[in-house]
N, C-alpha and C positions, 0 to 999 in steps of 0.2 A: 504493499500500499504506499502511495507516495505521500510525502509530507505536503502540508497545504502551502507553506512558504519555505523556500530555500534562499538563504542569504548568502552572498558571494563576496569574498574579499579577493580582488583580482591579483594576479602575479605582479611582483614589482622587481624586475630584474635590475632596475636602475639603482637599487639599494646594495649596499656592501653586504647586508645581512638581512634579507627579506622576512626572516623569521625571529627578528629581534623582539618585536612587540605584538601581543594579541590585539586584534581589532576591537578595541573598546567601543567604538561608535556602533558597529554591527552588533555587539554583544547587548548594548542597551536597547537597540531596536528589537532585539529578540525578546527581551523582558517585557517591553511594551506590547508586542504581539501575543505572547503567551498570557499576558494579563487579561486580554479580551478573547481568549479561547482558541488561538491559532496553534497548530502543530508546526514547530519550527526547527529547521536544520541550518547549521552554519558550515559552509564549505570555504576553507582557505586555500586558494589555488597556488599559493607559495609552498604548500605541503601536499595537498591532494591534487590528483590529476583528473578525476572524473567528477562530472556534475550529474547528481541523480535526478530522476524525473520528479517533478513537482507541479502544482497547480499555478503557483506564482513564484517568480524570481525576483530577488531585490539585490541589486549590485551597488557597492560603495565606490565612489569615484572621486579622485584628485584630478587636476588638470593633467598630470603626467600619465594617468590611466585612461585617457579619453579614448584613444584609438583601440586600446586593448579591450575596453569595455564594449565597444561597438562589435569587436570580433566575438566576444562572448555572447552578446545578444544574437548575433547572426547564427552562432552554433546552436544556441537554445531554440530559436525559431525553427531552424532546419530539422532538429531532432525531435523536439517536443511540441512546438507551436504554441507554447505558453505565453502568458502576460509577462513582460519584463519591465520592472520599475527600476529607476536609478535615483540615488540620493548621495548626499555627501557634500564636500566643499565646492566642488566645480558646478554641480547642478544648482546649488544655492546662489552661486556667482552668475551663472549663465543659463537660467532655465529654459528661455525660449530656444537657444541653440540645442540643447539636450532634448527638448520636445520634438525635434525633427527626426530623432532616431529611437526613442523609446516610448513604450505605451503610456507610462506615467512618470512624471518628474516630481520628486519630492524635495521641496524647498524648506530649509530650517532644521529643526532638531528632530529627534526620534519620533515624536508624536505625528509628524506629517503623513506617515504611512497608515495611520489610523483613520485618516480623513479622506479615503478614497470615495469619490462621489460622481464618477464618470468624467470629470474634468482631466484634461491633459496635464496640468500642472496643479499640484495641491501644496498647501502651506501648513506648517506646523510651528507653534511656539508654546511650550509647555510652561504655564504659569507656576505650576507646582514643580520646580526644578528638582526637588528631591524625591519625585515620586518613584523613579526607577533607578536600580543599580544595574551595572553590567552583569549579564548572566554568565557567571564563571563556570557553570556546569555544561555549557554548550560546546565548549573547547577544552582541551587538555593544556592548562597553563604551562606544564612542564615540557611541552612540545616547542615552546618558545625559548629563546636563547639570548638573554641579555644579562650582563654582569655589571655590578658596581664594585670596582676596587677588588675583583676576584671573586665576589659573592653573588651567587645566582639570584636574580631579582625579577620582579614583574612590575607592571605599570599601573598607574592610577592617575586620574584627573580630578582635581578638587575645584577647579575654576575654568570657566570657558571664556575664551577670548583674552586679549592682552591689555593691561591697564594703560599702556602707552598709546598704542594704535596710531602713531603718527609717522612711522617710517614710510618713505616713498616707495619702497619695494614691497611693502606688506599689503596683502589683499584685504579689502574692506567690503563687508556685506552691506546690503541695504538694511534699513531699519525694519523691524525691531531687532534684527540679528547682530547688528554692530554695537554690542554693548558687552560689559563684563558682567558675568552671572556667576554667583557664588553658591556652591553647595554649603549647607549648614554644617556646623561642627559635628552635630549628631550624625548626619549622613557620612561625613568624612570618617567618623570613628567606626561606623559599620563597615566601611570599605576596609579600613586597616585591620579591623578584627577578622573579616573574612579572609583576607590574604594571609594573615598570621596563622589562622586555622588551617589554611592549606599547606603549611610548612615553609613559607618564605620568611626570611629574616633580612630581606633587602628590598627596597622599593625605589624605582624611578618615578618621581612626581612629574608628570607630563604637562603641567600647566605652562602656558606661554611664559609666565614669570611666576616665581614663588618668592617668599620672604618679602612681600610688598605690603600686606595688610596686617598691621602689627597685632591687633586684638585677637583676630581669628587664627592667623598663622602660629601665634604663640601657643594657642591651645592644641593645634594639630601637631606641633613639634613635640609637645609633652605626651600626647597620645601615641605618637610613633615609638617613643621610648617605653611607655607603659606596656605596650603590646609586643614588645620584644623585637622590634625592628632595629637591628644592630647597626646597619649602615645604609644610607639613602643618598639619592642624588636629585638635583633640580637644576632649572634653568634660571638664571639670575642677571639682572641688568646691573651694570657697574654703578650708575647713579643710585639705584635702590639700595644697593649694597652699602653705599657710603651713608645714605640716609638712615638706614636701619641697622647700624653696627651692633647694637645690643641684641637685636633679634638674630643676626648672623652668628654673634657669639654663643647665644643660647642654642641655636641649631647645631653648632660645632661641638657643643657639649653633649648633645643628644643625637649623635649618629650621622649628622651631615658629613659625608666623606668627600663628595665631589660636586662641583657645578660646572655647568656649561654657560659660558659668557659669550654673548654675540658681540664680538669686537667689531666685526665687519670690515673695518679698515684701520690702518695705522696712520692715516692722513687726516688731519682736522678739516682740511678743504672738503674731502669726500664726506665726512661725517656730517658736516653742515649741508651739503647738497642733498643728501638722503634723508634729512630731518631725524637723524638718529637721536638726538637729545643728550649725547655724551660727547666727551672730549677725549683725547689721548691721555690727558693728565689725569681725568677721572679713572680711566681704565687702569692706568699704572698704579694710582693710589689704592684702588680697590683690590688689585692683584697683590700688592704688598700686604694689604690688610688680611686677605684670605689665606695667603700663604703663612702668615704669622699665627693663624688659627689652625694650621695643619689641614686645611681644606684643599684638596686637589682641584686643579683648574684645567678645564679643556677650553681652548680659545677657538671660536668660530669665525673664520674670516673669508671674505668674499673678494675675489679678483674680477676686475672688469665692471665695477660699478659706475654709474653715470659720472661723466667727466674724468674718468681714469685716464692718467697720462704717465709717460716715463717718470715725470717728477714725484707724482703721488705714489707710484710704485716704489721708488727709492725711499720716500718718507715712510712708508709702510715697513719696508725691509729694515730700516735703521730703528724704528720703534719696536718691532718684533724682537730685535737684538737686545733691546733694553728689557723687555719684559720676559724674556726667555728663561731667566732663572726661576721664575715663579709658575711656569706653565708646564703641566704634566703632559698634555697631548694637544695636538692641533688638528684643525679641520679646514682645509682650504678648498673653496668651491669657485666655480665660475658663475657669475651672475646670470640668472634666468628670470625675466619678467613674467609675471602672472597676471591673469584677469582680475580686476578689482583693485589694483594698485595704482597709485599716482603715476608711476612710470608707464605703465600699460595704457592707462586712459589718456595721458598727455605726454607722449614721447617727445613731442616738439619742444616741451619745456625742459628737457634734460639732453645732455650730450651723450646720447646713446642711440645705436641703431641696432634693430633686430627685426627678424621675421616672425610674426605673431604665429604663424602656422607651425614654425619649428618648436616653439615653446610648448606645444601639445605632445611632444614626443621627447621632452627633455626633463631633467631633474637637476637641482642645483648641487647635487652631492658630488663625491669624488669618483674617480674613474672605476666604475663597476662594469660588468659585462654588458649591460643594457643601457649605459650612460650615453646620452647623445646630447651633448651641450649645444644650445643655440648659438649660431654664429654671430654673436654680439661684436660690436666695435664702437670706438669713439672716434672724435675727430682726430686724435693723435696716435691711436693704437688700433692695429687690425685684429681680428679674431685670432689669427696665428700667434701674434705677440702676446695676447692676453692669455691664451692657452699655454704658451711656453713660459710665461711668467708664473702661472699657477703651479706648473710642474717644478719650476726652480724653487719657489716658496715651499712647497711640500718637501722637496728633497732636502733642502737646507734645514728646515725647522722641525718637520715631523720625523724625517729619517736621519737627521744629523749628518748629512753629507756635506763635504767641503766644496760648495758651489758658490757662485756669485750671481747676482742679479743680472 
């Protein structure tokens, strides 16, 4: 007997490790569907190769998954002739485009799939943000392979969206979706308790930014310790780190082992152009502080941002040499514009050239088997020069080779 709904996480060959994190979004959709009586199955095509027969299929899509999701739809239509629904970040950003290819497009959060009413595009915005938890029984969490400082970890999301939301390269949803939404401390405690019960002693907090909302985050930090989470990791802006030093110190005393900081560029010119809201001086001060608290730092850096030039590359190189003593790991990516960002919507306002169609087959990560960076360029740098610069940054700082820019 077929399941009524089959949820599909598409393959992501552009990632270095496609099986790093369970698909929490689809797992939450599963909870919502089960709550109203559906029989639900979740297939992760990064692990599974076959799509079973079902009455309805729901596919999660990012921009980089666009063409792959269309191929999955074609296969389902050919084999089963069933209804195919799509949701996730890209459909929420570009619903009309997705409606050309799929039977139904779900815009917004997990509740949108509950509003099927015959319309091609349906919308969902859950006022009771705490109503559903990800269904951690529908997947085997131990199939996923993520580590924090050598400790096997799983992921959790306590907050939706970024509190800054001004970076020129960042996607922005239409309202009411473009706002920060917080799960209650009680809901977060239930998440931590379930993860601990399943045997994990390490967590990756996948909020866009953590350690930013003092009163709430302080309670979450204490709960992580109370439930035996020995080491955890989060994303953190340099300016929020400096504004909330006491909160960071509390976190460091209660298991914070590593942070990923979006440095983006070592050039203050670039940081101003992309509306990052930080400076290299802030980043350096934050890194010194984190290092003094024995918190490991991964620095996320982008090459080829708007107005990149030989001079800004040189500025970044010199800055990375200054902060190198404090950095445990590096991530160097080639810039990829995405729908919903200021750069995408108004490329004429930025010194950047790109083909929008190429961005649908790209991802801003490092060189993986399926990585196809868009051929971006600026007025002073060709795509080949940008790609070569990224390679040299990675070789010098990540792999510690003796190379020059």
